[in-house]
C-alpha positions in Angstrom: 182.4 180.5 -65.3 180.2 177.8 -63.9 179.7 174.2 -65.1 176.4 172.6 -64.3 176.3 168.8 -64.4 176.3 165.5 -62.6 179.0 163.2 -61.3 177.9 160.4 -63.5 177.4 161.9 -67.0 180.2 161.0 -69.4 179.6 164.2 -71.3 180.0 166.2 -68.1 183.2 164.3 -67.4 184.5 165.1 -70.8 184.0 168.8 -70.1 185.6 168.5 -66.7 188.6 166.7 -68.2 189.1 169.4 -70.8 188.8 172.1 -68.1 191.5 170.4 -66.0 193.8 169.7 -69.0 193.5 173.4 -70.0 193.9 174.5 -66.4 190.8 176.7 -66.5 189.2 177.7 -63.2 185.5 177.2 -62.8 182.8 176.6 -60.3 181.1 173.2 -60.4 177.3 173.1 -59.6 176.0 169.6 -59.3 172.6 169.2 -60.8 170.8 166.7 -63.0 167.7 167.0 -65.3 166.5 163.8 -63.6 166.6 165.3 -60.1 163.3 166.7 -58.6 163.1 170.5 -58.8 166.3 170.7 -60.8 167.5 174.0 -62.3 168.8 172.7 -65.6 165.9 173.7 -67.7 166.4 177.3 -66.5 169.7 177.5 -68.3 169.2 174.9 -71.1 165.8 174.8 -72.7 166.6 171.2 -73.8 167.0 170.1 -70.2 170.4 168.4 -70.8 173.8 168.5 -69.2 176.5 169.8 -69.2 175.8 173.5 -69.3 178.6 176.0 -69.2 177.5 179.4 -67.9 180.0 182.1 -68.9 180.8 185.2 -66.9 178.4 187.2 -68.9 175.6 184.6 -68.2 175.7 183.2 -71.7 174.9 179.5 -71.4 176.6 177.0 -73.7 175.2 173.5 -74.0 176.1 170.3 -75.7 179.5 169.0 -74.6 180.9 169.2 -78.1 180.2 172.9 -78.3 181.5 173.5 -74.8 184.8 171.7 -75.2 185.5 173.4 -78.5 184.9 176.8 -76.9 187.2 175.9 -74.0 190.0 174.7 -76.2 189.8 178.0 -78.2 189.5 180.2 -75.1 193.0 179.3 -73.8 196.1 178.8 -75.9 197.8 176.2 -73.6 197.6 172.5 -74.0 195.7 172.5 -77.4 193.4 169.5 -77.7 192.2 170.3 -81.2 194.2 171.2 -84.3 193.4 174.1 -86.6 190.5 173.5 -89.0 191.9 170.9 -91.5 191.5 167.1 -92.0 193.2 166.3 -88.7 190.6 168.4 -86.9 187.9 166.5 -88.7 189.4 163.2 -87.6 189.5 164.4 -84.0 185.8 165.4 -84.2 185.1 162.0 -85.8 186.7 160.3 -82.8 184.6 162.5 -80.5 181.4 161.6 -82.4 182.2 157.9 -82.2 182.9 158.0 -78.5 179.8 160.1 -77.8 177.8 157.7 -79.9 178.9 154.8 -77.7 177.9 156.9 -74.6 174.5 157.7 -76.2 173.8 154.0 -76.7 175.0 153.1 -73.2 172.9 155.8 -71.6 169.8 154.7 -73.6 170.2 151.2 -72.3 170.7 152.4 -68.7 167.5 154.5 -68.9 165.5 151.7 -70.6 166.5 149.3 -67.8 165.1 151.8 -65.2 161.6 151.3 -66.7 159.3 148.6 -65.2 160.4 145.3 -66.6 157.1 144.8 -68.5 157.6 148.1 -70.3 161.2 147.4 -71.4 162.0 146.6 -75.0 164.6 143.8 -75.4 164.8 144.7 -79.1 165.6 148.3 -78.3 168.3 147.3 -75.8 169.8 144.8 -78.2 169.9 147.5 -80.9 171.9 149.8 -78.5 174.1 147.0 -77.4 175.0 146.4 -81.0 176.0 150.0 -81.4 178.3 149.8 -78.4 180.0 146.6 -79.7 180.4 148.0 -83.2 181.6 151.3 -81.9 184.3 149.7 -79.7 185.4 147.5 -82.6 185.8 150.6 -84.8 187.7 152.5 -82.1 190.0 149.5 -81.6 190.6 149.2 -85.4 191.4 152.9 -85.7 193.7 153.0 -82.7 195.7 150.0 -83.8 199.2 150.0 -82.2 199.3 153.8 -81.8 200.0 155.4 -78.5 197.1 157.9 -78.8 193.9 158.0 -80.9 195.6 160.6 -83.2 198.9 158.7 -83.3 201.6 160.4 -81.5 199.9 163.1 -79.4 197.2 163.4 -76.8 194.1 165.2 -78.0 190.3 165.6 -77.5 190.0 162.3 -79.3 191.6 160.6 -76.3 189.5 162.6 -73.8 186.3 161.6 -75.5 187.3 158.0 -75.9 188.5 157.7 -72.3 185.3 159.1 -71.0 183.3 156.6 -73.1 185.3 153.7 -71.9 185.1 155.0 -68.3 181.3 155.1 -68.6 181.2 151.5 -69.6 183.4 150.6 -66.6 181.0 152.5 -64.4 177.6 151.3 -65.8 178.4 148.1 -67.7 181.2 146.2 -66.1 179.8 143.0 -67.7 181.0 144.2 -71.1 184.5 142.7 -71.6 185.9 145.3 -73.9 189.3 145.0 -72.2 189.6 141.4 -73.1 188.4 141.9 -76.7 190.3 145.0 -77.4 193.6 145.1 -75.4 194.7 148.2 -77.2 191.7 150.1 -75.8 192.6 148.8 -72.4 196.1 150.1 -72.7 194.8 153.5 -73.8 192.4 153.6 -70.9 195.1 152.6 -68.3 197.4 155.3 -69.7 194.6 157.9 -69.5 193.8 156.9 -65.9 197.3 158.0 -64.9 196.4 161.6 -65.7 195.1 163.8 -62.9 192.2 165.1 -65.0 190.9 161.5 -65.4 191.7 160.4 -61.8 189.8 163.4 -60.3 186.7 162.9 -62.5 185.9 159.2 -62.1 182.1 158.8 -62.2 180.4 158.6 -58.8 176.9 157.7 -57.8 
């Protein structure tokens, strides 16, 4: 199989972390919908990354769809429980983490526009989502070792990638100082090879 994506996208990183944790072999093709003459729209009509192209050329897109497929495709190192309330809670963590990434990415893109065209109100709205999302993550984590309590799961993968994206794009946000428990979680995740090898670059 082949993964198409960039070295900066937190959604691509989430997919790469899952592939590494599951020990699934794949080819990585670096491409971005923002690059001139990119090939992303040839495999994803929405023009978004990541895209996972299976051996039969079926293209899967949206990181949530991809990581669920990957977790179900190999029995080792399960990252999601069977369908039940716990699974819904894992997916809720993923939605929360992805939401933080969504808001951060929107700010990043808005700031790339000419200064006169930028909307301070829009940026402030997205910043509020990030702050609120981090507060909720911290409250839900509490004193637990992992997002789901005692075991590593997709909830931690998604949360770690969201926090890593803030480190990469928004170092001015002092989430470590405000939420020491999230800082501890991130430090623990950054000891795992899957996270070390996928640190955003660019």
